[in-house]
C-alpha positions as YAML, in Angstrom:
chain: A
units: angstrom
residues:
- id: 1
  name: MET
  ca: [0.00, 0.00, 0.00]
- id: 2
  name: LYS
  ca: [1.21, 3.48, -0.81]
- id: 3
  name: VAL
  ca: [0.73, 6.58, 1.32]
- id: 4
  name: ILE
  ca: [1.45, 10.10, 0.10]
- id: 5
  name: PHE
  ca: [1.78, 12.87, 2.67]
- id: 6
  name: LEU
  ca: [0.98, 16.42, 1.56]
- id: 7
  name: THR
  ca: [2.39, 19.29, 3.58]
- id: 8
  name: ALA
  ca: [3.61, 22.84, 3.06]
- id: 9
  name: GLY
  ca: [7.13, 21.79, 4.06]
- id: 10
  name: MET
  ca: [9.19, 19.78, 6.52]
- id: 11
  name: ALA
  ca: [10.89, 22.61, 8.39]
- id: 12
  name: GLY
  ca: [10.89, 22.57, 12.20]
- id: 13
  name: GLY
  ca: [7.36, 22.53, 13.61]
- id: 14
  name: GLY
  ca: [4.77, 20.36, 15.33]
- id: 15
  name: THR
  ca: [2.90, 19.27, 12.20]
- id: 16
  name: GLU
  ca: [6.13, 18.36, 10.46]
- id: 17
  name: ARG
  ca: [7.27, 16.31, 13.45]
- id: 18
  name: VAL
  ca: [4.04, 14.30, 13.44]
- id: 19
  name: ILE
  ca: [4.44, 13.64, 9.71]
- id: 20
  name: ALA
  ca: [8.03, 12.49, 10.26]
- id: 21
  name: VAL
  ca: [7.04, 10.12, 13.08]
- id: 22
  name: LEU
  ca: [4.14, 8.67, 11.10]
- id: 23
  name: ALA
  ca: [6.09, 8.37, 7.84]
- id: 24
  name: ASN
  ca: [8.96, 6.56, 9.56]
- id: 25
  name: TYR
  ca: [6.49, 4.24, 11.29]
- id: 26
  name: LEU
  ca: [4.67, 3.36, 8.05]
- id: 27
  name: ILE
  ca: [7.83, 2.76, 6.02]
- id: 28
  name: ASN
  ca: [8.83, 0.16, 8.62]
- id: 29
  name: LYS
  ca: [5.40, -1.47, 8.21]
- id: 30
  name: ASP
  ca: [6.21, -2.08, 4.52]
- id: 31
  name: TYR
  ca: [4.17, 0.82, 3.12]
- id: 32
  name: GLN
  ca: [5.52, 2.86, 0.25]
- id: 33
  name: VAL
  ca: [5.76, 6.41, 1.57]
- id: 34
  name: ASP
  ca: [6.13, 9.70, -0.31]
- id: 35
  name: ILE
  ca: [6.17, 13.20, 1.19]
- id: 36
  name: VAL
  ca: [5.14, 15.99, -1.18]
- id: 37
  name: MET
  ca: [6.02, 19.51, -0.02]
- id: 38
  name: THR
  ca: [3.89, 22.16, -1.67]
- id: 39
  name: SER
  ca: [5.74, 25.39, -0.80]
- id: 40
  name: ARG
  ca: [9.15, 24.60, 0.73]
- id: 41
  name: ASP
  ca: [11.98, 22.15, 0.24]
- id: 42
  name: ASP
  ca: [13.86, 22.27, 3.55]
- id: 43
  name: VAL
  ca: [13.71, 19.22, 5.83]
- id: 44
  name: GLU
  ca: [14.59, 19.55, 9.51]
- id: 45
  name: TYR
  ca: [13.54, 16.10, 10.73]
- id: 46
  name: GLU
  ca: [15.27, 12.76, 10.30]
- id: 47
  name: LEU
  ca: [13.52, 10.60, 7.73]
- id: 48
  name: ASP
  ca: [14.13, 7.03, 6.64]
- id: 49
  name: SER
  ca: [16.14, 7.00, 3.41]
- id: 50
  name: ARG
  ca: [13.42, 4.91, 1.72]
- id: 51
  name: ILE
  ca: [10.92, 7.77, 1.99]
- id: 52
  name: LYS
  ca: [10.62, 9.64, -1.30]
- id: 53
  name: LEU
  ca: [10.65, 13.44, -1.01]
- id: 54
  name: GLN
  ca: [9.25, 15.77, -3.64]
- id: 55
  name: ALA
  ca: [9.04, 19.58, -3.64]
- id: 56
  name: LEU
  ca: [6.51, 21.32, -5.85]
- id: 57
  name: SER
  ca: [6.41, 24.89, -7.11]
- id: 58
  name: GLY
  ca: [7.28, 26.90, -3.99]
- id: 59
  name: ARG
  ca: [5.26, 29.67, -2.36]
- id: 60
  name: THR
  ca: [2.43, 31.15, -4.41]
- id: 61
  name: GLY
  ca: [2.74, 34.67, -2.97]
- id: 62
  name: GLY
  ca: [-0.98, 35.11, -3.57]
- id: 63
  name: SER
  ca: [-0.62, 34.54, -7.32]
- id: 64
  name: ILE
  ca: [-3.74, 32.97, -8.84]
- id: 65
  name: LYS
  ca: [-1.60, 31.47, -11.61]
- id: 66
  name: LYS
  ca: [0.76, 29.79, -9.13]
- id: 67
  name: ARG
  ca: [-2.15, 28.52, -7.05]
- id: 68
  name: LEU
  ca: [-3.70, 26.93, -10.13]
- id: 69
  name: GLU
  ca: [-0.32, 25.39, -11.00]
- id: 70
  name: ARG
  ca: [-0.15, 23.88, -7.50]
- id: 71
  name: VAL
  ca: [-3.63, 22.39, -7.88]
- id: 72
  name: LYS
  ca: [-2.64, 21.02, -11.30]
- id: 73
  name: SER
  ca: [0.55, 19.46, -9.86]
- id: 74
  name: LEU
  ca: [-1.36, 17.81, -7.03]
- id: 75
  name: ARG
  ca: [-3.99, 16.52, -9.45]
- id: 76
  name: ARG
  ca: [-1.24, 15.00, -11.60]
- id: 77
  name: ILE
  ca: [0.22, 13.23, -8.53]
- id: 78
  name: MET
  ca: [-3.21, 11.83, -7.67]
- id: 79
  name: LYS
  ca: [-3.74, 10.57, -11.22]
- id: 80
  name: GLU
  ca: [-0.32, 8.90, -11.23]
- id: 81
  name: ASN
  ca: [-1.07, 7.17, -7.92]
- id: 82
  name: PRO
  ca: [-4.74, 6.12, -8.12]
- id: 83
  name: GLN
  ca: [-4.45, 3.45, -5.42]
- id: 84
  name: ALA
  ca: [-2.51, 5.58, -2.93]
- id: 85
  name: THR
  ca: [-4.00, 6.98, 0.24]
- id: 86
  name: ILE
  ca: [-3.40, 10.73, 0.42]
- id: 87
  name: LEU
  ca: [-2.78, 12.23, 3.88]
- id: 88
  name: SER
  ca: [-2.93, 16.03, 3.81]
- id: 89
  name: PHE
  ca: [-1.83, 18.15, 6.77]
- id: 90
  name: GLY
  ca: [-2.72, 21.79, 7.44]
- id: 91
  name: THR
  ca: [-5.71, 23.89, 6.39]
- id: 92
  name: GLU
  ca: [-4.20, 25.54, 3.30]
- id: 93
  name: THR
  ca: [-2.68, 22.31, 2.01]
- id: 94
  name: ASN
  ca: [-5.97, 20.52, 2.70]
- id: 95
  name: CYS
  ca: [-7.88, 23.00, 0.56]
- id: 96
  name: PHE
  ca: [-5.44, 22.66, -2.34]
- id: 97
  name: ALA
  ca: [-5.63, 18.86, -2.07]
- id: 98
  name: LEU
  ca: [-9.42, 18.83, -2.03]
- id: 99
  name: LEU
  ca: [-9.60, 21.16, -5.03]
- id: 100
  name: ALA
  ca: [-7.15, 18.94, -6.88]
- id: 101
  name: GLY
  ca: [-9.18, 15.84, -6.12]
- id: 102
  name: LEU
  ca: [-12.58, 17.15, -7.23]
- id: 103
  name: GLY
  ca: [-14.23, 14.69, -9.60]
- id: 104
  name: MET
  ca: [-11.55, 12.04, -9.07]
- id: 105
  name: ARG
  ca: [-11.74, 8.66, -7.38]
- id: 106
  name: LYS
  ca: [-9.19, 8.95, -4.62]
- id: 107
  name: LYS
  ca: [-8.68, 8.15, -0.95]
- id: 108
  name: LEU
  ca: [-8.08, 11.46, 0.77]
- id: 109
  name: ILE
  ca: [-7.66, 11.92, 4.52]
- id: 110
  name: ILE
  ca: [-7.15, 15.48, 5.71]
- id: 111
  name: SER
  ca: [-5.85, 16.57, 9.09]
- id: 112
  name: GLU
  ca: [-6.72, 19.84, 10.82]
- id: 113
  name: ARG
  ca: [-3.68, 20.81, 12.90]
- id: 114
  name: ASN
  ca: [-4.69, 23.99, 14.68]
- id: 115
  name: ASP
  ca: [-7.64, 26.01, 15.97]
- id: 116
  name: PRO
  ca: [-10.22, 25.96, 13.13]
- id: 117
  name: ASN
  ca: [-11.57, 29.32, 14.30]
- id: 118
  name: GLN
  ca: [-8.37, 31.01, 13.12]
- id: 119
  name: CYS
  ca: [-8.98, 30.26, 9.44]
- id: 120
  name: ALA
  ca: [-9.32, 33.37, 7.26]
- id: 121
  name: TYR
  ca: [-11.36, 31.62, 4.56]
- id: 122
  name: LYS
  ca: [-13.86, 29.55, 6.53]
- id: 123
  name: PRO
  ca: [-16.66, 29.36, 3.91]
- id: 124
  name: LEU
  ca: [-14.34, 27.88, 1.27]
- id: 125
  name: ARG
  ca: [-12.70, 25.53, 3.76]
- id: 126
  name: ASN
  ca: [-16.01, 24.35, 5.17]
- id: 127
  name: LEU
  ca: [-17.33, 23.66, 1.67]
- id: 128
  name: LEU
  ca: [-14.25, 21.74, 0.56]
- id: 129
  name: TYR
  ca: [-14.00, 19.66, 3.74]
- id: 130
  name: ASN
  ca: [-17.26, 17.97, 2.73]
- id: 131
  name: PHE
  ca: [-15.33, 16.21, -0.07]
- id: 132
  name: ALA
  ca: [-12.78, 14.52, 2.20]
- id: 133
  name: ASP
  ca: [-13.10, 10.79, 2.87]
- id: 134
  name: LYS
  ca: [-11.94, 11.17, 6.48]
- id: 135
  name: LEU
  ca: [-10.92, 14.10, 8.67]
- id: 136
  name: VAL
  ca: [-8.49, 13.79, 11.57]
- id: 137
  name: PHE
  ca: [-8.69, 16.29, 14.41]
- id: 138
  name: GLN
  ca: [-6.47, 16.67, 17.45]
- id: 139
  name: THR
  ca: [-9.21, 17.43, 19.99]
- id: 140
  name: LYS
  ca: [-12.96, 17.01, 20.44]
- id: 141
  name: ASP
  ca: [-13.34, 20.80, 20.53]
- id: 142
  name: ALA
  ca: [-11.90, 21.03, 17.02]
- id: 143
  name: VAL
  ca: [-14.47, 18.56, 15.67]
- id: 144
  name: LEU
  ca: [-17.31, 20.69, 17.03]
- id: 145
  name: CYS
  ca: [-16.22, 23.66, 14.89]
- id: 146
  name: PHE
  ca: [-17.64, 21.96, 11.79]
- id: 147
  name: SER
  ca: [-20.98, 20.90, 10.34]
- id: 148
  name: GLU
  ca: [-22.68, 17.67, 11.33]
- id: 149
  name: LYS
  ca: [-21.78, 16.16, 7.95]
- id: 150
  name: VAL
  ca: [-18.07, 16.85, 8.51]
- id: 151
  name: GLN
  ca: [-18.26, 15.68, 12.12]
- id: 152
  name: LYS
  ca: [-19.56, 12.30, 10.97]
- id: 153
  name: LYS
  ca: [-16.39, 11.83, 8.91]
- id: 154
  name: GLY
  ca: [-14.18, 13.05, 11.73]
- id: 155
  name: ILE
  ca: [-11.99, 11.17, 14.16]
- id: 156
  name: VAL
  ca: [-9.83, 12.49, 17.01]
- id: 157
  name: ILE
  ca: [-6.23, 11.30, 17.02]
- id: 158
  name: PRO
  ca: [-3.85, 13.09, 19.40]
- id: 159
  name: ASN
  ca: [-0.21, 13.68, 18.59]
- id: 160
  name: PRO
  ca: [2.30, 10.90, 19.27]
- id: 161
  name: ILE
  ca: [5.11, 11.39, 21.71]
- id: 162
  name: SER
  ca: [8.58, 10.25, 20.69]
- id: 163
  name: ASP
  ca: [9.79, 6.88, 21.94]
- id: 164
  name: ASN
  ca: [13.34, 8.21, 22.20]
- id: 165
  name: LEU
  ca: [12.90, 10.92, 24.82]
- id: 166
  name: PRO
  ca: [15.70, 11.53, 27.31]
- id: 167
  name: ASN
  ca: [15.07, 9.96, 30.70]
- id: 168
  name: PRO
  ca: [13.53, 12.30, 33.28]
- id: 169
  name: PHE
  ca: [16.20, 14.40, 34.97]
- id: 170
  name: THR
  ca: [16.81, 13.58, 38.63]
- id: 171
  name: GLY
  ca: [19.62, 15.93, 39.74]
- id: 172
  name: MET
  ca: [19.72, 19.59, 40.73]
- id: 173
  name: ARG
  ca: [17.78, 21.52, 38.12]
- id: 174
  name: SER
  ca: [19.10, 24.63, 36.42]
- id: 175
  name: LYS
  ca: [17.50, 28.03, 36.87]
- id: 176
  name: ASP
  ca: [16.30, 28.11, 33.28]
- id: 177
  name: ILE
  ca: [12.67, 28.61, 32.34]
- id: 178
  name: VAL
  ca: [12.27, 27.30, 28.80]
- id: 179
  name: ALA
  ca: [9.85, 27.81, 25.93]
- id: 180
  name: VAL
  ca: [9.94, 26.09, 22.55]
- id: 181
  name: GLY
  ca: [8.09, 27.38, 19.49]
- id: 182
  name: ARG
  ca: [8.21, 29.56, 16.43]
- id: 183
  name: MET
  ca: [8.35, 33.28, 17.13]
- id: 184
  name: GLN
  ca: [5.01, 34.21, 15.62]
- id: 185
  name: PRO
  ca: [1.87, 35.85, 17.02]
- id: 186
  name: GLN
  ca: [0.10, 32.57, 17.85]
- id: 187
  name: LYS
  ca: [2.73, 31.66, 20.45]
- id: 188
  name: ASN
  ca: [2.36, 35.02, 22.25]
- id: 189
  name: HIS
  ca: [5.97, 35.29, 23.40]
- id: 190
  name: LYS
  ca: [5.15, 38.90, 24.27]
- id: 191
  name: LEU
  ca: [2.98, 37.62, 27.10]
- id: 192
  name: LEU
  ca: [5.77, 35.29, 28.18]
- id: 193
  name: LEU
  ca: [8.24, 38.18, 28.38]
- id: 194
  name: ASP
  ca: [5.78, 40.29, 30.34]
- id: 195
  name: ALA
  ca: [5.19, 37.44, 32.79]
- id: 196
  name: PHE
  ca: [8.89, 36.72, 33.14]
- id: 197
  name: ALA
  ca: [9.55, 40.39, 33.88]
- id: 198
  name: LEU
  ca: [7.07, 40.18, 36.78]
- id: 199
  name: PHE
  ca: [8.55, 36.88, 37.97]
- id: 200
  name: TYR
  ca: [12.11, 38.24, 37.66]
- id: 201
  name: LYS
  ca: [11.47, 40.96, 40.25]
- id: 202
  name: THR
  ca: [11.68, 38.32, 42.98]
- id: 203
  name: HIS
  ca: [13.63, 35.58, 41.16]
- id: 204
  name: GLN
  ca: [16.65, 37.27, 39.64]
- id: 205
  name: GLU
  ca: [18.68, 34.05, 39.57]
- id: 206
  name: TYR
  ca: [16.49, 32.69, 36.74]
- id: 207
  name: ARG
  ca: [16.86, 32.96, 32.95]
- id: 208
  name: LEU
  ca: [14.23, 32.67, 30.25]
- id: 209
  name: VAL
  ca: [15.50, 30.59, 27.31]
- id: 210
  name: ILE
  ca: [13.38, 30.62, 24.15]
- id: 211
  name: TYR
  ca: [14.05, 27.97, 21.48]
- id: 212
  name: GLY
  ca: [12.76, 28.59, 17.98]
- id: 213
  name: LYS
  ca: [13.04, 31.15, 15.23]
- id: 214
  name: GLY
  ca: [10.66, 33.49, 13.47]
- id: 215
  name: GLU
  ca: [9.86, 36.94, 12.18]
- id: 216
  name: LEU
  ca: [9.04, 38.37, 15.61]
- id: 217
  name: GLN
  ca: [12.49, 37.84, 17.13]
- id: 218
  name: PRO
  ca: [13.77, 41.43, 16.63]
- id: 219
  name: GLU
  ca: [10.57, 42.79, 18.17]
- id: 220
  name: LEU
  ca: [10.84, 40.40, 21.11]
- id: 221
  name: GLU
  ca: [14.48, 41.29, 21.68]
- id: 222
  name: LYS
  ca: [13.47, 44.96, 21.79]
- id: 223
  name: GLN
  ca: [10.70, 44.18, 24.29]
- id: 224
  name: ALA
  ca: [13.16, 42.33, 26.54]
- id: 225
  name: ARG
  ca: [15.45, 45.37, 26.55]
- id: 226
  name: GLU
  ca: [12.57, 47.72, 27.35]
- id: 227
  name: LEU
  ca: [11.48, 45.48, 30.23]
- id: 228
  name: GLY
  ca: [15.01, 45.45, 31.64]
- id: 229
  name: ILE
  ca: [15.38, 41.67, 31.40]
- id: 230
  name: ALA
  ca: [17.53, 41.37, 28.26]
- id: 231
  name: ASP
  ca: [20.52, 40.03, 30.20]
- id: 232
  name: ASN
  ca: [18.38, 37.16, 31.49]
- id: 233
  name: VAL
  ca: [16.57, 36.28, 28.26]
- id: 234
  name: VAL
  ca: [18.27, 33.99, 25.73]
- id: 235
  name: PHE
  ca: [17.02, 33.52, 22.17]
- id: 236
  name: ALA
  ca: [18.54, 30.11, 21.49]
- id: 237
  name: GLY
  ca: [17.28, 29.47, 17.94]
- id: 238
  name: PHE
  ca: [16.05, 26.19, 16.49]
- id: 239
  name: ALA
  ca: [17.69, 23.03, 17.89]
- id: 240
  name: THR
  ca: [17.09, 19.48, 16.71]
- id: 241
  name: ASP
  ca: [18.30, 18.21, 20.11]
- id: 242
  name: VAL
  ca: [16.17, 20.63, 22.10]
- id: 243
  name: LEU
  ca: [14.95, 17.98, 24.55]
- id: 244
  name: GLN
  ca: [18.50, 17.13, 25.55]
- id: 245
  name: LYS
  ca: [19.14, 20.82, 26.09]
- id: 246
  name: ILE
  ca: [16.06, 21.50, 28.24]
- id: 247
  name: CYS
  ca: [15.55, 18.28, 30.24]
- id: 248
  name: ASN
  ca: [17.30, 19.68, 33.35]
- id: 249
  name: SER
  ca: [15.47, 23.02, 33.26]
- id: 250
  name: ALA
  ca: [13.40, 24.42, 36.10]
- id: 251
  name: MET
  ca: [10.18, 24.41, 34.08]
- id: 252
  name: TYR
  ca: [8.63, 24.67, 30.64]
- id: 253
  name: VAL
  ca: [6.12, 27.42, 29.77]
- id: 254
  name: LEU
  ca: [3.63, 27.62, 26.87]
- id: 255
  name: SER
  ca: [2.05, 31.05, 26.41]
- id: 256
  name: SER
  ca: [0.05, 30.46, 23.20]
- id: 257
  name: ASP
  ca: [-3.24, 32.10, 22.26]
- id: 258
  name: TYR
  ca: [-4.31, 28.93, 20.44]
- id: 259
  name: GLU
  ca: [-2.90, 25.49, 19.71]
- id: 260
  name: GLY
  ca: [-3.94, 22.10, 18.46]
- id: 261
  name: ILE
  ca: [-1.87, 19.86, 20.67]
- id: 262
  name: SER
  ca: [1.52, 21.41, 21.33]
- id: 263
  name: ASN
  ca: [4.22, 18.82, 20.61]
- id: 264
  name: SER
  ca: [6.75, 20.78, 22.63]
- id: 265
  name: LEU
  ca: [4.40, 20.77, 25.64]
- id: 266
  name: LEU
  ca: [3.75, 17.04, 25.24]
- id: 267
  name: GLU
  ca: [7.46, 16.27, 25.04]
- id: 268
  name: ALA
  ca: [8.34, 18.57, 27.93]
- id: 269
  name: MET
  ca: [5.89, 16.58, 30.05]
- id: 270
  name: GLY
  ca: [7.37, 13.35, 28.71]
- id: 271
  name: VAL
  ca: [10.87, 14.25, 29.90]
- id: 272
  name: GLY
  ca: [9.54, 15.12, 33.36]
- id: 273
  name: LEU
  ca: [9.55, 18.92, 33.32]
- id: 274
  name: PRO
  ca: [7.12, 20.88, 35.48]
- id: 275
  name: VAL
  ca: [4.93, 22.65, 32.91]
- id: 276
  name: VAL
  ca: [2.76, 25.75, 32.77]
- id: 277
  name: SER
  ca: [0.39, 26.42, 29.86]
- id: 278
  name: THR
  ca: [-2.31, 28.85, 28.91]
- id: 279
  name: ASP
  ca: [-5.70, 27.15, 28.77]
- id: 280
  name: CYS
  ca: [-6.04, 28.06, 25.11]
- id: 281
  name: PRO
  ca: [-8.39, 26.79, 22.40]
- id: 282
  name: ILE
  ca: [-8.86, 24.24, 20.95]
- id: 283
  name: GLY
  ca: [-8.41, 22.36, 24.19]
- id: 284
  name: GLY
  ca: [-5.14, 20.54, 23.57]
- id: 285
  name: SER
  ca: [-3.43, 21.81, 26.72]
- id: 286
  name: ALA
  ca: [-6.48, 21.03, 28.84]
- id: 287
  name: MET
  ca: [-6.54, 17.54, 27.34]
- id: 288
  name: LEU
  ca: [-2.95, 16.95, 28.48]
- id: 289
  name: ILE
  ca: [-2.91, 18.84, 31.78]
- id: 290
  name: GLU
  ca: [-4.95, 18.34, 34.92]
- id: 291
  name: SER
  ca: [-4.08, 21.59, 36.61]
- id: 292
  name: GLY
  ca: [-2.29, 21.13, 39.90]
- id: 293
  name: VAL
  ca: [-1.79, 17.41, 39.26]
- id: 294
  name: ASN
  ca: [0.59, 17.09, 36.29]
- id: 295
  name: GLY
  ca: [1.07, 20.75, 35.37]
- id: 296
  name: VAL
  ca: [-0.54, 24.16, 35.75]
- id: 297
  name: LEU
  ca: [-3.13, 25.75, 33.46]
- id: 298
  name: VAL
  ca: [-3.54, 29.53, 33.51]
- id: 299
  name: PRO
  ca: [-5.98, 31.89, 31.77]
- id: 300
  name: MET
  ca: [-5.00, 33.22, 28.36]
- id: 301
  name: LYS
  ca: [-3.36, 36.63, 28.00]
- id: 302
  name: ASP
  ca: [-2.95, 37.00, 31.78]
- id: 303
  name: ALA
  ca: [0.65, 37.88, 32.62]
- id: 304
  name: ASP
  ca: [0.00, 38.03, 36.37]
- id: 305
  name: SER
  ca: [-1.44, 34.49, 36.48]
- id: 306
  name: LEU
  ca: [1.40, 33.17, 34.33]
- id: 307
  name: ALA
  ca: [4.01, 34.81, 36.59]
- id: 308
  name: ASP
  ca: [2.27, 33.44, 39.69]
- id: 309
  name: ALA
  ca: [2.32, 29.90, 38.28]
- id: 310
  name: MET
  ca: [6.01, 30.20, 37.47]
- id: 311
  name: ALA
  ca: [6.68, 31.43, 41.02]
- id: 312
  name: ARG
  ca: [4.67, 28.58, 42.53]
- id: 313
  name: ILE
  ca: [6.86, 26.03, 40.78]
- id: 314
  name: ALA
  ca: [10.08, 27.91, 41.55]
- id: 315
  name: ASP
  ca: [9.23, 28.33, 45.24]
- id: 316
  name: ASP
  ca: [7.81, 24.88, 46.04]
- id: 317
  name: ASP
  ca: [10.19, 22.03, 45.27]
- id: 318
  name: GLU
  ca: [7.73, 19.42, 46.50]
- id: 319
  name: PHE
  ca: [4.98, 20.68, 44.19]
- id: 320
  name: ALA
  ca: [7.36, 20.97, 41.24]
- id: 321
  name: GLY
  ca: [8.61, 17.41, 41.76]
- id: 322
  name: ARG
  ca: [5.12, 15.99, 42.15]
- id: 323
  name: ILE
  ca: [3.65, 17.50, 38.98]
- id: 324
  name: ALA
  ca: [6.78, 16.57, 37.03]
- id: 325
  name: LYS
  ca: [6.49, 12.95, 38.13]
- id: 326
  name: GLU
  ca: [2.84, 12.83, 37.09]
- id: 327
  name: ALA
  ca: [3.56, 14.55, 33.77]
- id: 328
  name: VAL
  ca: [5.75, 11.66, 32.62]
- id: 329
  name: ARG
  ca: [2.67, 9.42, 32.41]
- id: 330
  name: VAL
  ca: [1.80, 10.99, 29.04]
- id: 331
  name: LYS
  ca: [4.44, 8.69, 27.52]
- id: 332
  name: GLU
  ca: [2.17, 5.70, 28.04]
- id: 333
  name: LYS
  ca: [-1.06, 7.23, 26.75]
- id: 334
  name: TYR
  ca: [0.43, 9.00, 23.72]
- id: 335
  name: SER
  ca: [3.15, 6.55, 22.70]
- id: 336
  name: THR
  ca: [4.19, 6.47, 19.05]
- id: 337
  name: ASP
  ca: [2.98, 2.89, 18.68]
- id: 338
  name: ASN
  ca: [-0.48, 3.61, 20.12]
- id: 339
  name: ILE
  ca: [-1.07, 6.77, 18.07]
- id: 340
  name: CYS
  ca: [0.37, 5.42, 14.82]
- id: 341
  name: LYS
  ca: [-1.85, 2.35, 15.08]
- id: 342
  name: GLU
  ca: [-4.85, 4.69, 15.18]
- id: 343
  name: TRP
  ca: [-3.64, 6.35, 11.96]
- id: 344
  name: GLU
  ca: [-2.96, 3.00, 10.33]
- id: 345
  name: ALA
  ca: [-6.49, 1.84, 11.17]
- id: 346
  name: ILE
  ca: [-8.11, 4.65, 9.16]
- id: 347
  name: ILE
  ca: [-5.58, 4.29, 6.31]
...
C-alpha cells in the first residue's frame, strides 16, 4: 500500500514532526511512503532513506496562476497514484488537495492541525472539507467547529510522543525557564516576556530561554530590553536536540493564544519537566494537563497568572517534583505505537 503525505514543508514545527514520526512508522510497516512539499523544500527532521521526497512549485505569494499550478501538480500526482491513500496536513494544504481531487476517485484523509476558528477563509474551507473521505482532528473541541456532515467523517487522534525521549532528569535543576516554538503571534511570546519580567522581580537568579526562530524575534528582543530583562533572556534558535538541552530546566512554559496539541508541551511533560500552559483553544493543553496534578493551566493573556504559576513552581520544590512525576505518564497514553496504530487503522 502506498501513502502520500501532503504538507507545506518539513521545516521545524509540530505538524512536520508528526508527519516524520508517522512516515517513519509506516515505512517500517512495509508501506511505500512519499512526502510531497507544496511550498518549501527544507527538511529539519530525520527521515528514513526509503521515503521519497518531492518539492513542488514553492510559495504562491498570492498569485492565482501559481495557485492553479499547485492544484494542477497535485492533481497529476493523484492521477499517477490512483491506489494511494493521500494524507494532507494543514488547512491551506488541505484545501489545495481537495480542489485537486474534485471529480476524481481517490482516498483522501485530511488533518486539521490547529484552531479551526483562526482560518481566514472559513466558507471555502467548510465547503471543501465535505469532499474529504476522512478528517483527523487533534481534539474534540476542534471537531465541534464543523458541520454535522463533517463531524460524521471526523476522528480524534492526538499527537504521538517520541519513543526516544531523554530519561527524566533527577539531579539539581538549572534556573532556566524554557519555551519552545516559532516566534510568531500565535505563540504570544510577548505575554511570556511580560510574565517573566514580573517573575524576575523576585527571582533574579532565573533565565528565560526561548528555542525557535521566526519573524518576531527582533521585536521580542526589543521588548526584553525595554522590560530590563535582556541580560536574562536567551534567544537560542532552532535546535534538533532541544529535549537534551532542556531536560534539566526548572520548568517549561507555553504562552500560546491557540494550539492544536503542542508537541513541545507534550514532550516537555514526557521528559519530566514541570509545565505551565495557557488554557487556550482548541483544548489541547487542557486535554494533556490536569491543573495542579501534572502541570498548571492559567488563563489566556494573563501575565499576572502566568508569573504566579512560574513562582509557585520555583518556590515549592515538593509541588514541582510531584507535577513533574505525574507529567511523565503521558508517555504511556500518547506513545508512538499507540497513536500510529490509530492512523494506520483509518488508512
